[in-house]
C-alpha positions as CSV (number, residue, x, y, z in Angstrom):
1,M,31.7,-0.1,-10.3
2,A,29.2,2.3,-10.0
3,E,25.7,1.3,-11.0
4,S,23.8,4.4,-13.5
5,L,21.0,5.4,-11.8
6,T,18.7,5.0,-15.4
7,S,19.7,1.1,-15.1
8,R,17.9,0.9,-11.5
9,P,14.1,0.0,-11.6
10,T,11.9,3.3,-10.2
11,R,9.1,3.1,-8.0
12,T,6.9,3.9,-10.9
13,S,8.6,0.9,-13.2
14,R,8.1,-1.5,-10.0
15,L,4.5,-0.3,-9.6
16,C,3.2,-1.1,-13.4
17,T,4.8,-4.5,-13.3
18,H,4.2,-5.8,-9.6
19,S,1.6,-8.5,-9.8
20,A,1.0,-9.2,-6.2
21,W,0.4,-6.8,-3.2
22,W,0.2,-7.0,0.8
23,L,-2.5,-5.3,2.6
24,L,-2.9,-5.4,6.5
25,A,-6.3,-6.6,7.3
26,R,-8.2,-8.2,10.2
27,H,-11.5,-10.3,10.4
28,R,-14.7,-9.1,12.5
29,D,-18.1,-9.9,12.5
30,S,-17.5,-12.4,9.5
31,Q,-16.4,-9.2,7.6
32,T,-12.8,-8.4,6.3
33,E,-11.5,-4.8,7.7
34,V,-8.7,-3.3,5.9
35,L,-6.2,-1.0,7.8
36,T,-5.9,2.6,6.5
37,L,-4.3,5.8,8.2
38,T,-5.2,9.5,8.4
39,H,-2.5,11.5,7.3
40,G,-3.3,15.3,7.0
41,G,-7.2,14.9,7.6
42,A,-7.1,12.5,4.7
43,E,-7.8,8.6,4.6
44,M,-4.6,6.7,3.2
45,L,-4.3,2.8,2.1
46,P,-0.8,1.4,3.2
47,V,0.3,-1.0,0.6
48,F,3.2,-3.3,0.7
49,S,5.2,-4.9,-2.2
50,F,6.3,-7.9,0.2
51,R,4.9,-9.6,3.3
52,E,8.0,-9.3,5.1
53,E,7.5,-5.3,4.7
54,A,3.9,-5.5,5.5
55,E,4.9,-7.6,9.1
56,M,7.9,-5.4,9.8
57,Y,5.1,-2.3,9.6
58,L,2.8,-4.3,12.1
59,L,5.4,-5.4,14.8
60,S,6.8,-1.7,14.7
61,E,3.2,-0.3,15.2
62,K,2.2,-3.2,17.8
63,S,-1.4,-2.8,15.8
64,G,-2.9,-5.9,18.0
65,E,-2.5,-9.4,17.3
66,D,-5.9,-9.5,15.2
67,W,-3.9,-7.5,12.1
68,Q,-2.4,-9.9,9.6
69,A,-0.4,-9.3,6.3
70,R,-2.9,-10.4,3.4
71,G,-1.7,-10.7,0.1
72,I,-3.6,-9.7,-2.6
73,G,-3.6,-9.6,-6.9
74,A,-4.0,-6.4,-8.7
75,G,-7.4,-6.7,-9.8
76,E,-8.6,-7.3,-6.3
77,L,-6.7,-4.5,-5.0
78,V,-8.4,-2.3,-7.4
79,A,-11.6,-3.9,-6.4
80,V,-10.8,-2.9,-2.6
81,L,-10.2,0.8,-3.6
82,S,-13.3,0.7,-5.5
83,G,-15.4,-1.1,-2.8
84,P,-14.4,-1.4,0.8
85,C,-12.4,1.7,0.8
86,P,-14.1,4.4,-1.1
87,I,-13.1,7.2,1.5
88,V,-9.3,6.2,0.6
89,Q,-7.7,9.3,-1.3
90,S,-4.2,8.3,-1.9
91,V,-1.9,5.1,-1.3
92,A,1.5,4.7,0.4
93,L,3.7,2.6,-1.0
94,D,5.8,0.6,1.4
95,P,5.7,3.0,4.0
96,L,7.4,2.9,7.4
97,P,5.5,4.2,10.5
98,S,8.1,7.1,11.4
99,M,7.5,8.2,7.5
100,L,3.4,8.8,8.3
101,A,4.3,11.3,11.0
102,D,5.8,14.4,9.0
103,E,5.7,15.4,5.7
104,V,7.8,12.2,4.0
105,A,4.1,10.5,3.4
106,E,3.8,12.6,0.2
107,L,6.9,11.0,-1.0
108,V,5.9,7.5,-0.6
109,S,2.2,7.8,-1.8
110,L,0.0,8.3,-4.9
111,D,-3.2,9.6,-5.7
112,R,-5.9,7.1,-5.5
113,E,-6.7,7.5,-9.3
114,R,-3.2,7.7,-10.5
115,F,-2.2,4.4,-8.5
116,V,-5.1,2.5,-9.8
117,S,-4.3,3.5,-13.5
118,R,-0.9,2.3,-13.1
119,V,-1.7,-0.9,-11.3
120,V,-4.5,-1.7,-14.2
121,R,-2.1,-0.6,-17.0
122,G,0.6,-3.1,-15.3
123,A,-1.9,-5.9,-15.0
124,A,-2.7,-5.6,-18.8
């Protein structure tokens, strides 16, 4: 039996109800550094829905042993975007490394303010 397109959760609906997120981070000099990517001259924060997706990204990128998947809640994610990552202009949702090499990045990313708005609305 075929599934109706309207019965599937969309990325937007998953975004609004998602309570845990995964970032790629490492500890250096007693500080936590969050991995950001440069795409089209702008900084992008990769954010993952599941630990396995974040770990798969690290394995495929061979980013080094010091990067790890780090789970955070919606409030902490908003704080990261407001504090340690003020230069981030967009958020890439569950990206694959090959997606960021071309125009596909625009399909998996949201403007920073729009992403924060949806996360805050989902956490309320």
